[in-house]
TORNUFI-823886 format. One line per 3 residues: their letters; for each residue x, y, z of C-alpha. Coordinates in pm, whole numbers. Layout:
A	X Y Z  ...
This chain:
MKG	-614 -3057 7143  -239 -3057 7220  -199 -3408 7081
SIL	-337 -3761 7083  -233 -4013 7349  -300 -4386 7373
VID	-254 -4549 7715  -236 -4930 7737  -233 -5077 8091
DEQ	-414 -5363 8259  -464 -5166 8584  -786 -4963 8574
PML	-676 -4706 8839  -364 -4635 8633  -573 -4583 8317
EAC	-811 -4349 8496  -528 -4147 8655  -347 -4102 8320
NET	-672 -4014 8147  -767 -3755 8409  -423 -3587 8414
LAH	-363 -3576 8038  -719 -3477 7945  -705 -3196 8201
YGY	-403 -3052 8018  -567 -3062 7678  -465 -3400 7535
DVS	-700 -3629 7341  -670 -3952 7543  -771 -4309 7454
ICA	-734 -4590 7712  -715 -4968 7666  -696 -5237 7935
AAA	-521 -5500 7721  -238 -5507 7468  -449 -5668 7193
EGL	-717 -5401 7235  -449 -5131 7217  -311 -5273 6892
DRA	-659 -5267 6738  -705 -4905 6848  -367 -4812 6695
RDR	-475 -4972 6366  -791 -4759 6363  -615 -4422 6405
AFD	-275 -4263 6445  -149 -4138 6782  125 -3892 6872
VIL	234 -4076 7189  161 -4428 7311  218 -4528 7675
LDL	212 -4902 7744  275 -5112 8051  564 -5357 8041
KMP	392 -5638 8238  44 -5728 8115  -142 -6062 8098
GMD	-160 -6225 7757  77 -6007 7555  356 -5823 7738
GLT	462 -5467 7667  778 -5544 7467  588 -5775 7233
ALN	317 -5512 7194  589 -5252 7129  729 -5457 6841
HLQ	381 -5474 6684  323 -5101 6738  647 -5023 6558
QID	498 -5188 6251  149 -5039 6292  245 -4679 6375
PEA	622 -4619 6350  580 -4240 6380  419 -4250 6727
RKV	650 -4200 7025  627 -4499 7259  685 -4476 7634
MIT	715 -4792 7845  555 -4796 8191  717 -5035 8438
AHP	698 -5109 8808  1042 -5276 8798  1282 -5034 8625
TIS	1630 -5172 8562  1910 -5089 8321  1838 -5401 8118
TAV	1469 -5309 8099  1554 -4963 7967  1803 -5101 7714
DAV	1556 -5361 7587  1282 -5097 7555  1501 -4851 7367
RAG	1634 -5122 7136  1275 -5219 7057  1195 -4861 6962
AFD	1074 -4692 7281  1136 -4319 7315  1152 -4333 7695
YLP	1028 -4532 7995  833 -4421 8301  886 -4604 8634
KPF	588 -4667 8862  474 -4501 9077  495 -4164 8902
SPD	343 -3827 8980  118 -3628 8743  411 -3390 8685
QLL	642 -3675 8587  377 -3805 8346  330 -3463 8188
ITV	703 -3398 8152  759 -3734 7983  465 -3688 7746
ERA	566 -3331 7660  923 -3443 7581  788 -3713 7352
MAQ	551 -3465 7185  830 -3210 7136  1053 -3469 6969
KRL	772 -3582 6741  688 -3224 6644  1055 -3157 6567
EEE	1075 -3455 6334  744 -3356 6171  884 -3006 6109
NQR	1197 -3157 5954  981 -3379 5736  762 -3087 5633
LRQ	1065 -2884 5532  1215 -3176 5341  889 -3223 5151
ALG	873 -2852 5075  1230 -2860 4950  1198 -3189 4766
SDI	1437 -3478 4808  1741 -3253 4763  1843 -3081 5087
EVD	2142 -2911 4922  2116 -2569 4760  2431 -2443 4592
GIV	2665 -2613 4839  2458 -2575 5158  2436 -2918 5319
TQS	2248 -2967 5645  2014 -3180 5846  1931 -2921 6115
TSM	1583 -2769 6130  1718 -2412 6149  1927 -2446 5832
LAV	1652 -2636 5648  1434 -2333 5720  1702 -2111 5564
INL	1706 -2327 5250  1328 -2311 5238  1340 -1931 5258
IKR	1601 -1915 4980  1373 -2113 4752  1071 -1900 4843
LAD	1264 -1589 4738  1359 -1736 4399  1082 -1554 4208
SEP	1145 -1213 4365  1445 -986 4415  1424 -818 4755
SVV	1732 -675 4919  1850 -925 5181  2054 -884 5497
IEG	2222 -1205 5615  2302 -1206 5985  2542 -1446 6150
ETG	2872 -1491 6326  3195 -1502 6132  3235 -1832 5951
TGK	2868 -1937 5949  2849 -1934 5568  2696 -1596 5488
ELV	2861 -1574 5144  2749 -1930 5067  2388 -1828 5140
ARA	2431 -1513 4930  2554 -1722 4636  2258 -1957 4681
LHQ	2020 -1660 4672  2184 -1548 4349  2190 -1893 4187
TSM	1822 -1958 4260  1713 -1612 4140  1625 -1481 3795
RAE	1971 -1318 3791  2153 -1651 3801  2301 -1597 3453
GPF	2442 -1260 3560  2759 -1195 3762  2789 -1247 4137
LPI	3043 -998 4270  3140 -1007 4640  3341 -746 4828
DCG	3448 -732 5192  3364 -386 5325  3588 -442 5627
ALP	3902 -523 5430  3953 -181 5266  3954 179 5389
DQL	3661 388 5267  3859 573 4999  3973 253 4830
LES	3635 91 4883  3459 382 4714  3676 351 4405
ELF	3617 -27 4399  3240 15 4421  3188 314 4193
GYE	3491 306 3965  3687 610 3852  3798 808 3550
RGA	4156 858 3445  4311 1137 3650  4040 1129 3918
FTG	4312 1107 4183  4685 1052 4206  4768 714 4056
AQT	4445 684 3852  4623 637 3519  4337 455 3345
RRV	3958 437 3366  3825 166 3597  3475 20 3593
GLF	3331 -11 3946  3173 -314 4105  2817 -179 4077
EAA	2860 -112 3708  3022 -450 3645  2738 -626 3830
HGG	2475 -502 3583  2214 -779 3554  2356 -966 3852
TVF	2416 -943 4226  2651 -745 4449  2734 -905 4783
LDE	2849 -650 5043  3008 -846 5326  3045 -676 5667
ISN	2849 -373 5546  2846 -222 5895  3210 -125 5836
LGI	3109 134 5573  3170 493 5679  2870 727 5705
DLQ	2967 927 5391  3003 612 5183  2670 486 5321
AKL	2506 802 5182  2653 739 4837  2539 377 4846
LRA	2186 484 4939  2176 731 4651  2293 464 4405
LQE	2022 226 4524  1750 490 4505  1847 632 4166
RSV	1963 302 4016  2263 486 3876  2626 550 3971
RRL	2889 811 3896  3251 712 3861  3493 918 4068
GSQ	3603 1216 3863  3292 1207 3640  2958 1393 3640
QAI	2789 1144 3409  2531 912 3567  2543 551 3448
DVD	2225 344 3475  2279 16 3658  2062 -284 3739
FRV	2188 -499 4022  2055 -669 4334  2217 -604 4671
ICA	2271 -874 4932  2446 -772 5253  2601 -960 5541
VNE	2674 -856 5899  2812 -1025 6208  2666 -764 6441
NLE	2322 -616 6509  2260 -336 6257  1983 -191 6473
EAM	2237 -142 6753  2475 20 6505  2189 253 6406
KEG	2124 352 6768  2494 426 6812  2493 648 6503
RFR	2726 422 6304  2468 317 6046  2212 527 5860
QDL	1850 450 5938  1732 518 5581  1995 283 5439
FFR	1901 16 5693  1537 16 5585  1639 20 5220
LNV	1857 -289 5260  1670 -482 5526  1369 -596 5322
VTI	1428 -961 5417  1652 -1083 5699  1811 -1428 5704
SLP	1966 -1528 6037  2225 -1805 6028  2271 -2015 6343
PLR	2623 -2073 6476  2762 -2423 6433  2737 -2491 6809
ERD	2358 -2469 6769  2355 -2722 6483  2585 -2985 6631
ADV	2417 -3261 6428  2571 -3098 6119  2930 -3129 6245
PLL	2988 -3492 6135  2792 -3428 5813  3005 -3126 5723
ADL	3329 -3294 5833  3256 -3586 5598  3172 -3340 5318
FLA	3499 -3147 5359  3695 -3473 5373  3525 -3597 5054
RLN	3621 -3275 4875  3984 -3314 4983  3981 -3676 4864
EAG	3844 -3567 4525  4137 -3329 4483  4368 -3632 4518
PRV	4601 -3802 4495  4569 -3923 4859  4249 -4078 4994
VKG	4156 -4080 5363  3861 -4308 5435  3716 -4127 5734
FAD	3756 -4033 6100  3844 -4256 6395  3582 -4263 6671
SAR	3805 -4059 6903  3848 -3792 6634  3471 -3777 6572
QAL	3409 -3737 6945  3659 -3451 6960  3493 -3279 6663
GAY	3155 -3312 6832  3276 -3185 7171  3449 -2872 7039
PWP	3245 -2545 7055  3360 -2415 6710  3387 -2041 6778
GNV	3499 -1999 6415  3194 -2196 6297  3185 -2381 5963
REL	3496 -2207 5832  3697 -2324 6132  3566 -2680 6088
SNA	3669 -2678 5723  4019 -2559 5812  4048 -2816 6092
VES	3958 -3102 5857  4205 -2977 5597  4477 -2954 5861
AFS	4404 -3306 5985  4396 -3438 5629  4739 -3290 5564
LCR	4886 -3444 5881  4715 -3783 5851  4945 -4068 5748
GEV	4702 -4358 5787  4371 -4458 5631  4164 -4263 5885
IEI	4209 -3933 6068  4308 -4000 6429  4261 -3763 6720
DDL	4635 -3679 6715  4594 -3550 6357  4348 -3282 6472
PPR	4466 -2930 6567  4583 -2912 6932  4291 -2691 7042
LRD	4047 -2971 6951  4226 -3243 7148  4351 -3044 7448
PNG	4154 -3179 7744  4280 -2896 7967  4114 -2638 7744
ASK	3767 -2773 7822  3841 -2817 8192  3909 -2447 8231
IDP	3550 -2366 8145  3333 -2313 8453  3068 -2592 8443
AAS	2826 -2353 8618  2857 -2097 8337  2589 -2048 8075
LEQ	2660 -2157 7718  2714 -1792 7615  2950 -1731 7909
ARD	3146 -2047 7827  3176 -1943 7464  3295 -1595 7563
QFE	3554 -1748 7796  3678 -1981 7523  3689 -1695 7270
RDY	3885 -1475 7512  4138 -1749 7589  4168 -1838 7220
VKR	4257 -1486 7101  4498 -1442 7391  4683 -1759 7289
LLE	4703 -1632 6932  4842 -1296 7046  5098 -1476 7261
RYA	5203 -1694 6967  5241 -1398 6729  5384 -1151 6982
GNV	5089 -915 6966  5081 -896 6584  4706 -856 6518
TRA	4733 -914 6144  4912 -1248 6184  4681 -1356 6466
ATA	4372 -1273 6258  4516 -1465 5963  4577 -1770 6182
ADI	4217 -1748 6310  4098 -1717 5949  3901 -1400 6020
HRS	3941 -1044 5898  4163 -809 6094  3870 -577 6167
TFQ	3670 -868 6309  3966 -972 6527  3994 -612 6651
RIL	3625 -611 6750  3679 -933 6949  3971 -767 7130
QKH	3754 -465 7208  3471 -687 7330  3700 -856 7585
AIL	3907 -543 7662  4228 -713 7542  4522 -491 7443
AEE	4752 -636 7177  5028 -401 7298  5057 -593 7624
FRQ	5157 -905 7434  5419 -711 7238  5574 -594 7565
VSQ	5579 -948 7701  5762 -1072 7392  6035 -811 7410
């Protein structure tokens, strides 16, 4: 059965029609011709969805709804009414109804309403299941959320605590990939060991190789002393390789050999040094596509990609925006000496309406900026960065565009404005966007934007 439905209505034809339609589509249906009978049935067993008529002899629907809220608060209640008005809907929702269905309604309208109620109930059940699996604490090493997708990530982190597979964390820039990597480390058996992160996109391969593997004195010009590499220093702990897709093919081969042999050789040395470290990687692009294009080794991909964790962008977890904004504000207040009590309603609405192309990192920076500019007890909309409160920015988005198209349009306009502000200087624009220069370059390539054109305009 798809779910259990209780229908309470004093009209027998209505009961029979609901029963026939819902039973035909796989629902377990119970029908009652009076409110009192329906309450008794609800006491006997739990239902997923309860449909009840507003006008019934004896006990009316709103009174019955109040009783049902006490008997079975988890069931989704839908009011049926032949006289739908705004006040009726408001009263029903205030009393705890999920929705209301105006008479007469078609079988399709009935099914759509019931399926929406079922979907919402299943979503809350999934959240509850995850919370029970995680315990009362929904925070793991700084990850705070109330979205189902991120609760699932936390659940996966805890499930991996007793094992040490290599993990690839996928997600857009700013979604918190390093935070998840740290959580994986802190919940693992290597928690007492070091956690050493490195951004593979921030250094050229030659410098990156010496950082990872170390070098002996005299290995190259300027190597005046011996240097222990990251892999060697991470013995007993975890190495976090951020933006691993930026590694050159030759360096990928050396990384694969180190992982297979569990040993490294410093540059300028023939001696193999045994190492014991776990590798966690992060990417903001599809590694399988990079493999097909010949930019990433297939054997290294399968070595690293034992478990994949995909992080949703902030625009897909909009319920977390006020939660995270309050968290960032609390941290700023703790640093003192100023205290800002919260956000004005207009500021909260602006935070919720913004698409956050820079994800959690951009939200954190926006709150910090607003905190710095705020001179009152609460953050007002005028304290927020201009891009969050510019009504013209949103109006430029085509309302007929898909969410992905709208995001691409916003991203394109955003980087163009940055290039205009910094006269085509990619490094300064990337710094202002709080992303790495290589990531900013990929965004320019994606939208076929030439930084040189903005330099010419500025001259």
